[in-house]
TORKOL-481330 format. One record per atom (N, C-alpha, C, O): atom name; residue number from 1; x negated, y, z. Coordinates in Angstrom, 3 decimals. Layout:
REM TORKOL-481330
{a=CA, k=NUM, X=X, Y=Y, Z=Z}
...
REM end
This chain:
REM TORKOL-481330
{a=N, k=1, X=5.061, Y=5.262, Z=-16.734}
{a=CA, k=1, X=4.078, Y=4.464, Z=-15.367}
{a=C, k=1, X=5.628, Y=3.470, Z=-14.289}
{a=O, k=1, X=6.758, Y=3.907, Z=-14.072}
{a=N, k=2, X=5.294, Y=2.714, Z=-14.045}
{a=CA, k=2, X=6.229, Y=1.931, Z=-13.345}
{a=C, k=2, X=5.311, Y=1.076, Z=-12.651}
{a=O, k=2, X=4.327, Y=0.481, Z=-13.090}
{a=N, k=3, X=5.986, Y=1.126, Z=-11.039}
{a=CA, k=3, X=4.751, Y=0.786, Z=-9.838}
{a=C, k=3, X=6.010, Y=-0.189, Z=-9.360}
{a=O, k=3, X=7.150, Y=0.269, Z=-9.441}
{a=N, k=4, X=5.779, Y=-1.638, Z=-8.824}
{a=CA, k=4, X=6.213, Y=-2.243, Z=-8.263}
{a=C, k=4, X=5.901, Y=-3.293, Z=-7.097}
{a=O, k=4, X=5.533, Y=-4.429, Z=-7.398}
{a=N, k=5, X=6.067, Y=-2.858, Z=-5.613}
{a=CA, k=5, X=5.578, Y=-3.373, Z=-4.468}
{a=C, k=5, X=6.225, Y=-4.511, Z=-4.198}
{a=O, k=5, X=7.389, Y=-4.629, Z=-4.579}
{a=N, k=6, X=5.717, Y=-5.329, Z=-3.642}
{a=CA, k=6, X=6.544, Y=-6.767, Z=-3.110}
{a=C, k=6, X=5.906, Y=-7.015, Z=-1.978}
{a=O, k=6, X=4.773, Y=-6.549, Z=-1.861}
{a=N, k=7, X=6.443, Y=-7.745, Z=-0.966}
{a=CA, k=7, X=5.141, Y=-8.648, Z=0.052}
{a=C, k=7, X=6.025, Y=-8.115, Z=1.748}
{a=O, k=7, X=5.951, Y=-8.574, Z=2.888}
{a=N, k=8, X=6.663, Y=-7.175, Z=1.252}
{a=CA, k=8, X=7.307, Y=-6.674, Z=2.832}
{a=C, k=8, X=7.811, Y=-8.377, Z=3.033}
{a=O, k=8, X=7.968, Y=-9.398, Z=2.363}
{a=N, k=9, X=7.956, Y=-7.777, Z=4.714}
{a=CA, k=9, X=8.764, Y=-9.271, Z=5.432}
{a=C, k=9, X=8.865, Y=-8.815, Z=7.025}
{a=O, k=9, X=8.347, Y=-7.744, Z=7.341}
{a=N, k=10, X=9.259, Y=-9.295, Z=7.622}
{a=CA, k=10, X=9.076, Y=-9.825, Z=9.687}
{a=C, k=10, X=7.879, Y=-10.716, Z=9.560}
{a=O, k=10, X=7.526, Y=-11.685, Z=8.888}
{a=N, k=11, X=7.425, Y=-9.960, Z=10.491}
{a=CA, k=11, X=6.156, Y=-10.742, Z=10.880}
{a=C, k=11, X=5.621, Y=-10.476, Z=12.183}
{a=O, k=11, X=5.385, Y=-9.273, Z=12.293}
{a=N, k=12, X=5.357, Y=-11.087, Z=13.145}
{a=CA, k=12, X=5.079, Y=-10.898, Z=14.607}
{a=C, k=12, X=3.584, Y=-9.984, Z=14.868}
{a=O, k=12, X=2.615, Y=-9.735, Z=14.150}
{a=N, k=13, X=3.795, Y=-9.796, Z=15.652}
{a=CA, k=13, X=3.270, Y=-8.885, Z=16.305}
{a=C, k=13, X=1.052, Y=-9.963, Z=16.597}
{a=O, k=13, X=0.572, Y=-10.765, Z=17.398}
{a=N, k=14, X=0.571, Y=-9.213, Z=15.384}
{a=CA, k=14, X=-0.763, Y=-10.284, Z=15.516}
{a=C, k=14, X=-1.189, Y=-10.800, Z=14.278}
{a=O, k=14, X=-2.323, Y=-10.852, Z=13.803}
{a=N, k=15, X=0.043, Y=-11.224, Z=13.766}
{a=CA, k=15, X=-0.110, Y=-11.798, Z=12.314}
{a=C, k=15, X=-0.136, Y=-10.843, Z=10.949}
{a=O, k=15, X=-0.363, Y=-9.637, Z=11.050}
{a=N, k=16, X=0.067, Y=-11.361, Z=9.908}
{a=CA, k=16, X=-1.184, Y=-10.672, Z=8.967}
{a=C, k=16, X=-0.005, Y=-11.055, Z=7.530}
{a=O, k=16, X=0.577, Y=-12.108, Z=7.272}
{a=N, k=17, X=0.011, Y=-9.707, Z=6.803}
{a=CA, k=17, X=1.279, Y=-9.526, Z=5.736}
{a=C, k=17, X=0.145, Y=-9.560, Z=4.502}
{a=O, k=17, X=-0.992, Y=-9.370, Z=4.933}
{a=N, k=18, X=0.219, Y=-9.742, Z=3.206}
{a=CA, k=18, X=-0.426, Y=-9.078, Z=1.862}
{a=C, k=18, X=0.949, Y=-8.104, Z=1.167}
{a=O, k=18, X=2.106, Y=-8.519, Z=1.105}
{a=N, k=19, X=0.596, Y=-7.085, Z=0.808}
{a=CA, k=19, X=1.820, Y=-6.912, Z=0.198}
{a=C, k=19, X=0.901, Y=-6.070, Z=-1.695}
{a=O, k=19, X=-0.201, Y=-5.546, Z=-1.859}
{a=N, k=20, X=1.875, Y=-6.305, Z=-2.539}
{a=CA, k=20, X=1.200, Y=-6.020, Z=-3.909}
{a=C, k=20, X=1.796, Y=-4.798, Z=-4.803}
{a=O, k=20, X=2.918, Y=-4.296, Z=-4.731}
{a=N, k=21, X=1.051, Y=-4.569, Z=-5.399}
{a=CA, k=21, X=2.098, Y=-3.598, Z=-6.381}
{a=C, k=21, X=1.495, Y=-3.575, Z=-7.889}
{a=O, k=21, X=0.407, Y=-3.146, Z=-8.274}
{a=N, k=22, X=2.392, Y=-4.083, Z=-8.505}
{a=CA, k=22, X=1.935, Y=-4.150, Z=-9.885}
{a=C, k=22, X=2.551, Y=-2.583, Z=-11.025}
{a=O, k=22, X=3.653, Y=-2.076, Z=-11.233}
{a=N, k=23, X=1.732, Y=-2.419, Z=-11.302}
{a=CA, k=23, X=1.834, Y=-1.152, Z=-12.428}
{a=C, k=23, X=1.535, Y=-1.802, Z=-13.564}
{a=O, k=23, X=1.018, Y=-2.896, Z=-13.790}
{a=N, k=24, X=2.172, Y=-0.480, Z=-14.599}
{a=CA, k=24, X=2.926, Y=-0.700, Z=-16.146}
{a=C, k=24, X=2.483, Y=0.489, Z=-16.469}
{a=O, k=24, X=2.277, Y=1.500, Z=-15.798}
{a=N, k=25, X=2.360, Y=0.239, Z=-17.593}
{a=CA, k=25, X=2.507, Y=2.077, Z=-18.846}
{a=C, k=25, X=1.584, Y=2.892, Z=-18.192}
{a=O, k=25, X=2.013, Y=4.014, Z=-17.926}
{a=N, k=26, X=0.287, Y=2.614, Z=-17.812}
{a=CA, k=26, X=-0.585, Y=3.140, Z=-17.334}
{a=C, k=26, X=-1.919, Y=2.761, Z=-18.023}
{a=O, k=26, X=-2.079, Y=1.721, Z=-18.662}
{a=N, k=27, X=-2.727, Y=3.577, Z=-17.855}
{a=CA, k=27, X=-4.554, Y=2.906, Z=-17.491}
{a=C, k=27, X=-5.147, Y=2.700, Z=-16.530}
{a=O, k=27, X=-6.136, Y=3.244, Z=-16.040}
{a=N, k=28, X=-4.432, Y=1.742, Z=-16.178}
{a=CA, k=28, X=-4.714, Y=1.440, Z=-14.651}
{a=C, k=28, X=-6.011, Y=1.559, Z=-13.852}
{a=O, k=28, X=-6.178, Y=1.909, Z=-12.684}
{a=N, k=29, X=-7.192, Y=1.043, Z=-15.113}
{a=CA, k=29, X=-8.117, Y=0.959, Z=-14.899}
{a=C, k=29, X=-9.050, Y=2.798, Z=-14.233}
{a=O, k=29, X=-10.003, Y=2.961, Z=-13.472}
{a=N, k=30, X=-8.587, Y=3.331, Z=-14.632}
{a=CA, k=30, X=-8.912, Y=5.243, Z=-14.231}
{a=C, k=30, X=-8.461, Y=5.557, Z=-13.489}
{a=O, k=30, X=-8.926, Y=6.578, Z=-12.983}
{a=N, k=31, X=-7.096, Y=4.874, Z=-12.790}
{a=CA, k=31, X=-6.480, Y=5.479, Z=-11.278}
{a=C, k=31, X=-7.075, Y=5.103, Z=-10.458}
{a=O, k=31, X=-7.744, Y=4.076, Z=-10.345}
{a=N, k=32, X=-6.794, Y=6.287, Z=-9.503}
{a=CA, k=32, X=-6.721, Y=6.360, Z=-7.933}
{a=C, k=32, X=-5.447, Y=5.487, Z=-7.552}
{a=O, k=32, X=-4.378, Y=5.746, Z=-8.105}
{a=N, k=33, X=-5.528, Y=4.544, Z=-6.698}
{a=CA, k=33, X=-4.251, Y=4.036, Z=-6.476}
{a=C, k=33, X=-4.143, Y=4.157, Z=-4.820}
{a=O, k=33, X=-5.082, Y=4.173, Z=-4.023}
{a=N, k=34, X=-2.675, Y=4.241, Z=-4.531}
{a=CA, k=34, X=-2.498, Y=4.691, Z=-2.888}
{a=C, k=34, X=-1.340, Y=3.684, Z=-1.861}
{a=O, k=34, X=-0.172, Y=3.635, Z=-2.245}
{a=N, k=35, X=-1.508, Y=3.364, Z=-1.327}
{a=CA, k=35, X=0.167, Y=2.886, Z=-0.149}
{a=C, k=35, X=-0.181, Y=4.099, Z=0.314}
{a=O, k=35, X=-1.251, Y=4.705, Z=0.380}
{a=N, k=36, X=1.386, Y=4.436, Z=0.748}
{a=CA, k=36, X=2.162, Y=5.477, Z=1.809}
{a=C, k=36, X=2.788, Y=4.251, Z=2.513}
{a=O, k=36, X=2.883, Y=3.038, Z=2.323}
{a=N, k=37, X=3.176, Y=5.196, Z=3.440}
{a=CA, k=37, X=4.332, Y=4.287, Z=4.467}
{a=C, k=37, X=4.923, Y=5.793, Z=5.252}
{a=O, k=37, X=4.616, Y=6.953, Z=5.529}
{a=N, k=38, X=6.237, Y=4.533, Z=5.374}
{a=CA, k=38, X=7.701, Y=5.660, Z=6.316}
{a=C, k=38, X=8.187, Y=5.019, Z=7.086}
{a=O, k=38, X=8.785, Y=3.969, Z=6.852}
{a=N, k=39, X=8.005, Y=5.587, Z=8.277}
{a=CA, k=39, X=8.820, Y=4.643, Z=9.565}
{a=C, k=39, X=9.621, Y=5.412, Z=9.605}
{a=O, k=39, X=9.533, Y=6.589, Z=9.255}
{a=N, k=40, X=10.974, Y=4.585, Z=10.257}
{a=CA, k=40, X=11.952, Y=5.730, Z=10.431}
{a=C, k=40, X=12.440, Y=6.639, Z=11.224}
{a=O, k=40, X=12.761, Y=6.345, Z=12.376}
{a=N, k=41, X=12.578, Y=7.934, Z=10.715}
{a=CA, k=41, X=12.671, Y=9.007, Z=11.121}
{a=C, k=41, X=11.101, Y=9.516, Z=11.396}
{a=O, k=41, X=10.815, Y=9.885, Z=12.535}
{a=N, k=42, X=10.118, Y=9.531, Z=10.373}
{a=CA, k=42, X=9.028, Y=9.805, Z=10.238}
{a=C, k=42, X=8.770, Y=10.341, Z=8.998}
{a=O, k=42, X=9.410, Y=10.176, Z=7.960}
{a=N, k=43, X=7.229, Y=11.358, Z=9.298}
{a=CA, k=43, X=7.555, Y=12.057, Z=7.242}
{a=C, k=43, X=6.677, Y=10.554, Z=6.584}
{a=O, k=43, X=6.562, Y=9.579, Z=7.328}
{a=N, k=44, X=6.221, Y=10.527, Z=5.439}
{a=CA, k=44, X=5.678, Y=9.716, Z=5.048}
{a=C, k=44, X=3.890, Y=10.105, Z=5.489}
{a=O, k=44, X=3.404, Y=11.186, Z=5.823}
{a=N, k=45, X=3.306, Y=8.904, Z=5.342}
{a=CA, k=45, X=2.116, Y=9.048, Z=5.499}
{a=C, k=45, X=0.810, Y=8.194, Z=4.810}
{a=O, k=45, X=0.634, Y=6.980, Z=4.711}
{a=N, k=46, X=0.178, Y=9.063, Z=4.484}
{a=CA, k=46, X=-1.579, Y=8.025, Z=3.827}
{a=C, k=46, X=-1.741, Y=6.717, Z=4.565}
{a=O, k=46, X=-1.479, Y=6.578, Z=5.759}
{a=N, k=47, X=-2.207, Y=5.736, Z=3.737}
{a=CA, k=47, X=-2.399, Y=4.428, Z=4.884}
{a=C, k=47, X=-3.509, Y=3.901, Z=4.216}
{a=O, k=47, X=-4.442, Y=3.607, Z=4.964}
{a=N, k=48, X=-3.671, Y=3.705, Z=3.071}
{a=CA, k=48, X=-5.127, Y=3.600, Z=2.343}
{a=C, k=48, X=-5.077, Y=4.144, Z=0.750}
{a=O, k=48, X=-4.085, Y=4.122, Z=0.021}
{a=N, k=49, X=-6.614, Y=4.708, Z=0.365}
{a=CA, k=49, X=-6.539, Y=4.553, Z=-1.331}
{a=C, k=49, X=-7.354, Y=4.118, Z=-1.546}
{a=O, k=49, X=-8.205, Y=4.113, Z=-0.656}
{a=N, k=50, X=-7.742, Y=3.324, Z=-3.097}
{a=CA, k=50, X=-8.745, Y=3.002, Z=-3.762}
{a=C, k=50, X=-9.423, Y=3.458, Z=-4.874}
{a=O, k=50, X=-8.846, Y=3.008, Z=-5.864}
{a=N, k=51, X=-10.673, Y=4.351, Z=-5.289}
{a=CA, k=51, X=-10.540, Y=4.792, Z=-6.557}
{a=C, k=51, X=-10.936, Y=3.182, Z=-7.709}
{a=O, k=51, X=-11.081, Y=1.989, Z=-7.443}
{a=N, k=52, X=-10.990, Y=4.060, Z=-9.112}
{a=CA, k=52, X=-11.196, Y=3.452, Z=-9.770}
{a=C, k=52, X=-12.628, Y=2.647, Z=-10.054}
{a=O, k=52, X=-12.848, Y=1.759, Z=-10.879}
{a=N, k=53, X=-13.689, Y=3.376, Z=-8.910}
{a=CA, k=53, X=-14.577, Y=2.627, Z=-8.488}
{a=C, k=53, X=-14.696, Y=1.533, Z=-6.992}
{a=O, k=53, X=-15.577, Y=1.093, Z=-6.253}
{a=N, k=54, X=-13.205, Y=1.463, Z=-7.143}
{a=CA, k=54, X=-13.034, Y=0.328, Z=-5.970}
{a=C, k=54, X=-13.210, Y=1.150, Z=-4.530}
{a=O, k=54, X=-13.017, Y=0.442, Z=-3.543}
{a=N, k=55, X=-13.534, Y=2.480, Z=-4.280}
{a=CA, k=55, X=-14.237, Y=3.011, Z=-3.147}
{a=C, k=55, X=-12.639, Y=3.204, Z=-2.284}
{a=O, k=55, X=-11.568, Y=3.527, Z=-2.797}
{a=N, k=56, X=-12.929, Y=2.876, Z=-0.798}
{a=CA, k=56, X=-11.834, Y=2.947, Z=-0.261}
{a=C, k=56, X=-11.445, Y=3.327, Z=0.718}
{a=O, k=56, X=-11.751, Y=2.333, Z=1.377}
{a=N, k=57, X=-10.859, Y=4.174, Z=1.635}
{a=CA, k=57, X=-10.637, Y=5.007, Z=2.530}
{a=C, k=57, X=-9.688, Y=4.316, Z=3.188}
{a=O, k=57, X=-8.981, Y=3.522, Z=2.568}
{a=N, k=58, X=-9.519, Y=4.541, Z=4.680}
{a=CA, k=58, X=-8.117, Y=4.398, Z=5.328}
{a=C, k=58, X=-7.884, Y=5.384, Z=6.384}
{a=O, k=58, X=-8.726, Y=5.925, Z=7.100}
{a=N, k=59, X=-6.333, Y=5.569, Z=6.370}
{a=CA, k=59, X=-6.035, Y=6.322, Z=7.874}
{a=C, k=59, X=-6.815, Y=5.528, Z=9.878}
{a=O, k=59, X=-6.899, Y=4.399, Z=10.361}
{a=N, k=60, X=-6.979, Y=6.160, Z=10.094}
{a=CA, k=60, X=-7.638, Y=5.737, Z=11.155}
{a=C, k=60, X=-6.993, Y=4.666, Z=11.637}
{a=O, k=60, X=-7.597, Y=3.611, Z=11.830}
{a=N, k=61, X=-5.071, Y=4.873, Z=12.008}
{a=CA, k=61, X=-4.387, Y=3.919, Z=12.430}
{a=C, k=61, X=-4.529, Y=2.521, Z=11.954}
{a=O, k=61, X=-3.718, Y=1.669, Z=12.319}
{a=N, k=62, X=-5.494, Y=2.243, Z=11.175}
{a=CA, k=62, X=-5.449, Y=1.024, Z=10.161}
{a=C, k=62, X=-7.032, Y=0.598, Z=9.645}
{a=O, k=62, X=-7.377, Y=-0.275, Z=8.850}
{a=N, k=63, X=-7.818, Y=1.544, Z=10.402}
{a=CA, k=63, X=-9.023, Y=0.820, Z=9.940}
{a=C, k=63, X=-9.762, Y=-0.367, Z=10.509}
{a=O, k=63, X=-9.902, Y=-0.234, Z=11.725}
{a=N, k=64, X=-10.153, Y=-1.209, Z=10.151}
{a=CA, k=64, X=-10.721, Y=-2.609, Z=10.715}
{a=C, k=64, X=-9.338, Y=-3.443, Z=10.395}
{a=O, k=64, X=-9.543, Y=-4.558, Z=9.916}
{a=N, k=65, X=-7.624, Y=-2.984, Z=10.632}
{a=CA, k=65, X=-7.331, Y=-4.407, Z=10.723}
{a=C, k=65, X=-6.203, Y=-3.925, Z=8.891}
{a=O, k=65, X=-5.128, Y=-4.497, Z=8.708}
{a=N, k=66, X=-6.599, Y=-3.161, Z=8.123}
{a=CA, k=66, X=-5.766, Y=-2.663, Z=6.603}
{a=C, k=66, X=-7.036, Y=-2.973, Z=5.552}
{a=O, k=66, X=-8.090, Y=-2.429, Z=5.882}
{a=N, k=67, X=-7.063, Y=-3.657, Z=4.511}
{a=CA, k=67, X=-7.427, Y=-3.497, Z=3.787}
{a=C, k=67, X=-6.747, Y=-3.292, Z=2.508}
{a=O, k=67, X=-5.581, Y=-3.670, Z=2.395}
{a=N, k=68, X=-7.497, Y=-2.604, Z=1.310}
{a=CA, k=68, X=-6.760, Y=-2.391, Z=0.160}
{a=C, k=68, X=-7.849, Y=-3.127, Z=-1.223}
{a=O, k=68, X=-9.030, Y=-3.431, Z=-1.058}
{a=N, k=69, X=-7.211, Y=-3.254, Z=-2.297}
{a=CA, k=69, X=-8.143, Y=-3.796, Z=-2.751}
{a=C, k=69, X=-7.396, Y=-3.747, Z=-4.209}
{a=O, k=69, X=-6.199, Y=-3.469, Z=-4.135}
{a=N, k=70, X=-7.968, Y=-3.996, Z=-5.647}
{a=CA, k=70, X=-7.030, Y=-3.821, Z=-6.645}
{a=C, k=70, X=-7.955, Y=-4.848, Z=-7.629}
{a=O, k=70, X=-9.135, Y=-5.127, Z=-7.419}
{a=N, k=71, X=-7.125, Y=-5.342, Z=-8.758}
{a=CA, k=71, X=-7.319, Y=-6.419, Z=-9.934}
{a=C, k=71, X=-7.150, Y=-5.654, Z=-10.971}
{a=O, k=71, X=-6.031, Y=-5.624, Z=-11.483}
{a=N, k=72, X=-8.224, Y=-4.857, Z=-11.520}
{a=CA, k=72, X=-8.032, Y=-4.451, Z=-13.043}
{a=C, k=72, X=-7.701, Y=-5.072, Z=-14.343}
{a=O, k=72, X=-7.494, Y=-4.434, Z=-15.375}
{a=N, k=73, X=-7.660, Y=-6.537, Z=-14.213}
{a=CA, k=73, X=-7.290, Y=-7.494, Z=-14.979}
{a=C, k=73, X=-5.336, Y=-7.806, Z=-14.934}
{a=O, k=73, X=-4.460, Y=-7.995, Z=-15.778}
{a=N, k=74, X=-5.398, Y=-7.724, Z=-13.676}
{a=CA, k=74, X=-3.670, Y=-8.327, Z=-13.293}
{a=C, k=74, X=-3.200, Y=-6.442, Z=-13.659}
{a=O, k=74, X=-2.144, Y=-6.180, Z=-14.235}
{a=N, k=75, X=-3.874, Y=-5.683, Z=-13.348}
{a=CA, k=75, X=-3.221, Y=-4.229, Z=-13.317}
{a=C, k=75, X=-2.688, Y=-4.395, Z=-11.604}
{a=O, k=75, X=-1.475, Y=-4.289, Z=-11.422}
{a=N, k=76, X=-3.272, Y=-4.562, Z=-10.802}
{a=CA, k=76, X=-2.176, Y=-5.098, Z=-8.836}
{a=C, k=76, X=-3.159, Y=-4.343, Z=-8.217}
{a=O, k=76, X=-4.361, Y=-4.402, Z=-8.477}
{a=N, k=77, X=-2.577, Y=-3.564, Z=-7.313}
{a=CA, k=77, X=-3.544, Y=-3.320, Z=-6.389}
{a=C, k=77, X=-2.756, Y=-3.926, Z=-4.985}
{a=O, k=77, X=-1.528, Y=-3.994, Z=-5.034}
{a=N, k=78, X=-3.523, Y=-4.402, Z=-3.625}
{a=CA, k=78, X=-3.115, Y=-5.229, Z=-2.779}
{a=C, k=78, X=-3.634, Y=-4.137, Z=-1.552}
{a=O, k=78, X=-4.653, Y=-3.449, Z=-1.486}
{a=N, k=79, X=-2.479, Y=-4.292, Z=-0.619}
{a=CA, k=79, X=-2.792, Y=-3.814, Z=0.946}
{a=C, k=79, X=-2.799, Y=-5.286, Z=1.822}
{a=O, k=79, X=-1.623, Y=-5.615, Z=1.977}
{a=N, k=80, X=-3.524, Y=-6.069, Z=2.313}
{a=CA, k=80, X=-4.094, Y=-6.973, Z=3.257}
{a=C, k=80, X=-3.718, Y=-6.097, Z=5.192}
{a=O, k=80, X=-4.454, Y=-5.364, Z=5.854}
{a=N, k=81, X=-2.442, Y=-6.579, Z=5.476}
{a=CA, k=81, X=-2.463, Y=-5.927, Z=6.692}
{a=C, k=81, X=-2.705, Y=-6.849, Z=7.574}
{a=O, k=81, X=-1.873, Y=-7.755, Z=7.516}
{a=N, k=82, X=-3.934, Y=-7.064, Z=8.795}
{a=CA, k=82, X=-4.170, Y=-7.889, Z=9.398}
{a=C, k=82, X=-3.401, Y=-7.338, Z=11.167}
{a=O, k=82, X=-3.050, Y=-6.177, Z=11.373}
{a=N, k=83, X=-3.300, Y=-8.358, Z=12.127}
{a=CA, k=83, X=-3.505, Y=-7.800, Z=13.542}
{a=C, k=83, X=-2.703, Y=-6.531, Z=13.601}
{a=O, k=83, X=-2.923, Y=-5.422, Z=14.088}
{a=N, k=84, X=-1.398, Y=-7.225, Z=12.744}
{a=CA, k=84, X=-0.374, Y=-5.836, Z=13.141}
{a=C, k=84, X=0.478, Y=-5.595, Z=14.022}
{a=O, k=84, X=0.533, Y=-6.531, Z=14.820}
{a=N, k=85, X=1.144, Y=-4.812, Z=14.245}
{a=CA, k=85, X=1.565, Y=-3.635, Z=15.320}
{a=C, k=85, X=3.293, Y=-3.297, Z=14.709}
{a=O, k=85, X=3.928, Y=-3.160, Z=13.664}
{a=N, k=86, X=3.467, Y=-3.291, Z=16.355}
{a=CA, k=86, X=4.926, Y=-2.812, Z=16.344}
{a=C, k=86, X=4.975, Y=-1.545, Z=15.426}
{a=O, k=86, X=5.802, Y=-1.223, Z=14.574}
{a=N, k=87, X=3.992, Y=-1.010, Z=15.802}
{a=CA, k=87, X=4.175, Y=0.597, Z=15.167}
{a=C, k=87, X=3.840, Y=0.602, Z=13.783}
{a=O, k=87, X=4.036, Y=1.610, Z=13.103}
{a=N, k=88, X=3.167, Y=-0.836, Z=13.128}
{a=CA, k=88, X=3.329, Y=-0.524, Z=11.737}
{a=C, k=88, X=4.548, Y=-0.724, Z=11.106}
{a=O, k=88, X=4.957, Y=-0.680, Z=9.945}
{a=N, k=89, X=4.917, Y=-0.907, Z=11.978}
{a=CA, k=89, X=6.595, Y=-1.801, Z=11.216}
{a=C, k=89, X=7.377, Y=0.058, Z=10.534}
{a=O, k=89, X=7.490, Y=1.061, Z=11.238}
{a=N, k=90, X=7.806, Y=-0.072, Z=8.905}
{a=CA, k=90, X=7.468, Y=1.031, Z=7.821}
{a=C, k=90, X=7.918, Y=0.705, Z=7.018}
{a=O, k=90, X=8.139, Y=-0.504, Z=7.092}
{a=N, k=91, X=8.453, Y=1.441, Z=5.568}
{a=CA, k=91, X=8.769, Y=0.844, Z=4.410}
{a=C, k=91, X=7.263, Y=1.305, Z=3.782}
{a=O, k=91, X=6.527, Y=2.118, Z=4.341}
{a=N, k=92, X=6.951, Y=0.605, Z=2.477}
{a=CA, k=92, X=5.423, Y=1.237, Z=2.578}
{a=C, k=92, X=5.471, Y=1.413, Z=1.036}
{a=O, k=92, X=6.377, Y=0.720, Z=0.574}
{a=N, k=93, X=4.764, Y=2.146, Z=0.036}
{a=CA, k=93, X=4.917, Y=2.398, Z=-0.627}
{a=C, k=93, X=3.946, Y=2.682, Z=-1.862}
{a=O, k=93, X=3.347, Y=3.757, Z=-1.842}
{a=N, k=94, X=3.782, Y=2.004, Z=-2.704}
{a=CA, k=94, X=2.846, Y=2.307, Z=-4.099}
{a=C, k=94, X=3.056, Y=3.270, Z=-4.162}
{a=O, k=94, X=4.174, Y=3.717, Z=-3.904}
{a=N, k=95, X=1.935, Y=4.068, Z=-4.578}
{a=CA, k=95, X=1.763, Y=5.729, Z=-5.403}
{a=C, k=95, X=0.363, Y=5.743, Z=-6.470}
{a=O, k=95, X=-0.539, Y=4.932, Z=-6.263}
{a=N, k=96, X=0.264, Y=6.849, Z=-7.749}
{a=CA, k=96, X=-0.428, Y=7.116, Z=-7.924}
{a=C, k=96, X=-0.485, Y=8.382, Z=-8.326}
{a=O, k=96, X=0.680, Y=8.626, Z=-8.639}
{a=N, k=97, X=-1.254, Y=9.544, Z=-8.552}
{a=CA, k=97, X=-1.273, Y=10.545, Z=-9.730}
{a=C, k=97, X=-1.689, Y=10.294, Z=-10.834}
{a=O, k=97, X=-2.908, Y=10.315, Z=-11.002}
{a=N, k=98, X=-1.002, Y=10.047, Z=-11.691}
{a=CA, k=98, X=-1.973, Y=10.202, Z=-13.170}
{a=C, k=98, X=-1.401, Y=10.734, Z=-13.727}
{a=O, k=98, X=-0.218, Y=11.062, Z=-13.810}
{a=N, k=99, X=-2.393, Y=10.889, Z=-14.252}
{a=CA, k=99, X=-2.761, Y=12.170, Z=-15.606}
{a=C, k=99, X=-1.191, Y=13.433, Z=-15.077}
{a=O, k=99, X=-0.055, Y=13.438, Z=-15.551}
{a=N, k=100, X=-1.682, Y=14.184, Z=-14.162}
{a=CA, k=100, X=-1.002, Y=15.162, Z=-12.906}
{a=C, k=100, X=0.065, Y=14.760, Z=-12.754}
{a=O, k=100, X=0.655, Y=15.565, Z=-12.033}
{a=N, k=101, X=0.830, Y=13.772, Z=-13.076}
{a=CA, k=101, X=1.742, Y=13.135, Z=-12.835}
{a=C, k=101, X=2.144, Y=12.471, Z=-11.437}
{a=O, k=101, X=1.279, Y=11.630, Z=-11.195}
{a=N, k=102, X=3.015, Y=12.498, Z=-10.508}
{a=CA, k=102, X=3.232, Y=11.241, Z=-9.356}
{a=C, k=102, X=4.427, Y=10.232, Z=-9.632}
{a=O, k=102, X=5.531, Y=10.389, Z=-10.152}
{a=N, k=103, X=3.877, Y=9.299, Z=-9.165}
{a=CA, k=103, X=4.616, Y=8.061, Z=-9.530}
{a=C, k=103, X=5.004, Y=7.547, Z=-8.539}
{a=O, k=103, X=4.095, Y=7.952, Z=-7.815}
{a=N, k=104, X=5.734, Y=6.869, Z=-7.771}
{a=CA, k=104, X=5.857, Y=6.114, Z=-6.663}
{a=C, k=104, X=6.788, Y=4.958, Z=-7.173}
{a=O, k=104, X=7.714, Y=5.066, Z=-7.977}
{a=N, k=105, X=6.197, Y=3.456, Z=-6.320}
{a=CA, k=105, X=7.362, Y=2.668, Z=-6.480}
{a=C, k=105, X=8.115, Y=2.267, Z=-5.398}
{a=O, k=105, X=7.874, Y=2.710, Z=-4.275}
{a=N, k=106, X=8.880, Y=1.588, Z=-5.580}
{a=CA, k=106, X=9.780, Y=1.655, Z=-4.576}
{a=C, k=106, X=9.083, Y=1.188, Z=-3.227}
{a=O, k=106, X=7.984, Y=0.635, Z=-3.251}
{a=N, k=107, X=9.741, Y=1.425, Z=-2.108}
{a=CA, k=107, X=9.304, Y=0.793, Z=-0.884}
{a=C, k=107, X=9.430, Y=-1.025, Z=-0.781}
{a=O, k=107, X=10.320, Y=-1.850, Z=-0.985}
{a=N, k=108, X=8.400, Y=-1.048, Z=-0.467}
{a=CA, k=108, X=8.712, Y=-2.727, Z=0.887}
{a=C, k=108, X=8.642, Y=-2.395, Z=1.956}
{a=O, k=108, X=7.827, Y=-1.602, Z=2.427}
{a=N, k=109, X=9.962, Y=-3.269, Z=2.798}
{a=CA, k=109, X=9.760, Y=-2.906, Z=4.333}
{a=C, k=109, X=9.250, Y=-3.945, Z=5.171}
{a=O, k=109, X=9.570, Y=-5.127, Z=5.050}
{a=N, k=110, X=8.411, Y=-3.472, Z=6.068}
{a=CA, k=110, X=7.459, Y=-4.357, Z=6.716}
{a=C, k=110, X=8.391, Y=-4.230, Z=8.338}
{a=O, k=110, X=8.990, Y=-3.208, Z=8.674}
{a=N, k=111, X=8.349, Y=-5.026, Z=8.858}
{a=CA, k=111, X=9.107, Y=-5.295, Z=9.908}
{a=C, k=111, X=8.108, Y=-6.199, Z=11.070}
{a=O, k=111, X=7.845, Y=-7.329, Z=10.656}
{a=N, k=112, X=7.468, Y=-5.834, Z=12.575}
{a=CA, k=112, X=6.895, Y=-6.062, Z=13.289}
{a=C, k=112, X=7.196, Y=-6.199, Z=14.449}
{a=O, k=112, X=7.195, Y=-5.308, Z=15.299}
{a=N, k=113, X=7.567, Y=-7.654, Z=14.638}
{a=CA, k=113, X=8.288, Y=-7.681, Z=15.872}
{a=C, k=113, X=7.594, Y=-8.262, Z=17.080}
{a=O, k=113, X=6.669, Y=-9.027, Z=16.803}
{a=N, k=114, X=7.860, Y=-8.047, Z=18.461}
{a=CA, k=114, X=6.931, Y=-7.816, Z=19.203}
{a=C, k=114, X=7.466, Y=-8.658, Z=19.944}
{a=O, k=114, X=6.955, Y=-8.942, Z=21.027}
REM end
């Protein structure tokens, strides 16, 4: 299983960004996919998750601003970041627990300037 995240960058506060994670080596359709983030000096935290049935859940800190989605044809999961704030600055990671094993993608860095 490989997860490749992309789409990070520098964005001004109030702006938007879309992260993408491409999955390979797995039956993507059946997997719950998740986005985590880790800010400097902080623990990694769950941001959003989406099940195989496309049920989505969000951390309270991002509800109403971020949207997780998935495309089972292209085997990608997305995280749309809107109305970003400086506290959203972090490395964002794509994750799945697939067949009882944990898989992490490399982080993609999001930096929000005030």
